[in-house]
C-alpha positions in Angstrom: -1.3 9.2 1.1 -0.2 12.4 0.3 3.5 11.3 0.3 2.5 8.7 -2.1 0.8 10.5 -4.6 3.5 13.4 -4.5 5.9 10.4 -5.8 4.1 9.5 -8.3 3.6 12.1 -9.7 7.3 12.9 -9.4 8.1 9.3 -10.6 6.1 9.1 -13.8 6.9 12.6 -14.6 3.1 14.1 -14.0 2.7 17.4 -12.9 6.1 17.5 -11.6 5.5 20.8 -9.6 2.5 20.1 -7.9 4.1 16.8 -7.0 7.0 18.3 -5.5 5.1 20.5 -3.4 2.8 18.0 -2.0 5.8 16.2 -1.0 7.6 19.2 0.5 4.4 19.9 2.5 4.1 16.0 3.5 8.1 15.8 4.4 8.0 19.7 6.5 4.8 17.5 8.4 6.5 15.2 9.1 9.5 17.1 10.3 8.0 18.8 13.1 5.2 17.2 14.1 6.8 13.5 14.4 10.8 14.0 14.8 11.2 10.2 14.2 13.7 9.4 11.6 14.9 12.9 11.5 17.5 12.6 8.8 15.4 10.7 6.4 13.0 13.0 6.3 15.6 16.3 6.1 16.8 14.1 3.1 13.3 13.8 1.3 12.7 17.1 2.3 16.0 18.6 0.3 15.1 16.2 -2.6 11.9 17.7 -2.8 12.9 20.6 -3.0 15.5 20.3 -5.3 13.2 18.4 -8.0 10.8 21.4 -7.2 13.4 23.9 -8.0 15.2 22.0 -11.0 11.3 21.1 -12.8 10.5 18.0 -14.8 13.1 16.4 -17.5 13.0 15.8 -21.3 12.2 12.8 -21.1 8.9 13.1 -18.5 5.2 13.4 -19.2 5.1 16.7 -18.4 7.6 17.3 -21.1 5.2 15.8 -23.5 2.6 18.0 -23.1 4.2 21.0 -22.7 6.7 21.0 -24.7 8.2 24.4 -25.6 9.2 24.9 -29.0 12.6 25.9 -29.2 13.7 28.4 -31.8 17.6 28.5 -33.4 19.5 31.8 -34.4 19.6 30.2 -37.4 16.1 30.8 -37.9 15.7 34.6 -37.6 
C-alpha cells in the first residue's frame, strides 16, 4: 500500500519529495527483506532515489502550488 501511494504521489507530481521518500523506504524494505525480484527492486529503488534528488518537474502540481518567482538580471 505504501508503494502504491508513493507511486501515485510521484505520478501526479504532488508532494514529490514525500512520495519519493516513501518509495525509497518501500523498495528498500522489499530489497532487504524479501530477496525475490532482486533486479526489479534495485531498479525501482534507483529510480526513486533519482526522482528524490531531482525533485518535481515544471509541469507538476508542486510547481503550480509552490512556484518560486524567477528573477531576471535585467530587472535590477
